[in-house]
C-alpha angles and dihedrals in degrees: 000000000000116000125253129220133202141158116264112241092220097060110358093246121144115251125188128207143083121334118231117178113351098285107035128084118185134187128233120309108260102176137011148157136169092293107040148359132215125210131202090247140348118205133176108226136192103263091215090065097048115117136157124234106255094209095251135096130215124246089279094052096256115145113248119222131195111267094030121124119235138182109238129186107211107213122197129302105056098082136308091254093060101033125120096358134120119238136184103218141162122251115231121194138187133155093277105048149344117233145166120250130254087030118084091201129038143190120208120196117205123200126217092281093053094253123131099257094197097047132083127177115242115205099192109026091167089068096056128080123243099029120166 
């Protein structure tokens, strides 16, 4: 299963691991028996920040998670309205596909290293002009 990430409620730091419930991320199981299990860590996270790794990386090799904002250069083929422009858009992910909002279909181009050559993660989209 692909890992999740979310911001801890105690200090707003990112934590990565397995999602249990909609607001808890835990680390690997380190000890168990028939009556209990113990994980490496167990954090309460803000559910609005939770996203699952989509299995792809941006052009810089950074893992892309659902809910993140990315800068995407849409190159040809989708429609004349969207072609050859840069967009700041939110990644959506479910078990069937990863896609860019507001598009209902998407094309993702990988370079030789397996990275998405036209995608770059944006940490603070609200600070940029022209966000979607």
